[in-house]
C-alpha positions in Angstrom: 102.2 96.7 -35.2 99.6 94.0 -35.4 96.3 94.3 -33.5 95.4 91.3 -31.6 91.6 90.5 -31.7 89.9 90.5 -28.4 89.2 87.1 -27.0 86.6 87.3 -24.3 86.1 84.5 -21.9 82.7 82.8 -21.4 81.8 80.7 -18.4 78.7 78.8 -17.5 77.2 78.8 -14.0 74.2 77.2 -12.4 72.4 79.7 -10.2 69.6 78.7 -7.8 66.7 81.1 -7.1 63.5 80.2 -5.4 64.4 76.5 -5.4 64.9 76.5 -9.2 68.2 76.1 -11.0 69.1 78.3 -13.9 72.0 78.1 -16.4 73.8 81.4 -16.6 76.3 82.3 -19.3 78.8 84.9 -18.1 80.8 86.8 -20.6 83.7 89.2 -20.3 82.9 92.1 -22.5 85.5 93.7 -24.8 84.7 97.2 -23.5 85.1 96.1 -19.9 82.9 94.5 -17.3 80.8 91.4 -17.7 77.4 90.4 -19.0 75.2 87.5 -18.0 72.3 85.8 -19.7 69.9 83.1 -18.4 69.4 80.3 -20.9 66.0 79.2 -19.6 64.5 82.8 -19.4 64.6 84.6 -22.7 65.5 88.3 -22.3 66.7 87.8 -18.7 70.1 89.5 -18.9 72.3 91.7 -16.6 75.7 93.2 -16.4 78.3 94.4 -13.9 81.9 95.6 -13.4 83.1 92.3 -11.8 82.1 88.7 -12.0 80.7 88.8 -8.5 78.7 91.9 -9.1 77.3 90.5 -12.4 76.2 87.2 -10.7 74.6 89.2 -7.9 72.8 91.3 -10.5 71.6 88.3 -12.6 70.1 86.7 -9.4 68.1 89.9 -8.9 67.1 89.9 -12.6 65.9 86.3 -12.3 63.8 87.2 -9.2 62.3 90.2 -11.0 61.6 88.1 -14.1 59.8 85.4 -12.0 57.8 88.1 -10.1 56.7 89.7 -13.5 56.0 86.3 -15.1 55.0 83.9 -12.3 53.5 81.5 -14.9 57.1 80.8 -16.0 57.8 78.8 -12.9 55.2 76.2 -13.9 56.4 76.3 -17.5 59.9 75.6 -16.4 58.9 72.6 -14.3 57.0 71.2 -17.2 59.8 71.7 -19.7 62.1 69.7 -17.5 59.7 66.8 -17.6 59.5 66.6 -21.4 61.7 64.2 -23.3 62.3 64.5 -27.0 63.0 61.4 -29.0 64.5 61.8 -32.5 65.0 59.0 -34.9 
């Protein structure tokens, strides 16, 4: 009997909180449930049993992150204004 490796799915969503848009990576976990990570906010992660619950939880995590680190709002706005040119 061959064991098939677990192939989890990964989706990308845009979530809006407090007028700001965030990129959220949603992953189906091998042990069950889902995890979510916000690309723009390092360490802002959450989990849930269903996709819907996980997205609800990550919205709450984003709100909590922005309350704990209000300076991040200005940093995010400035980051979107920067343009990098490589030669």
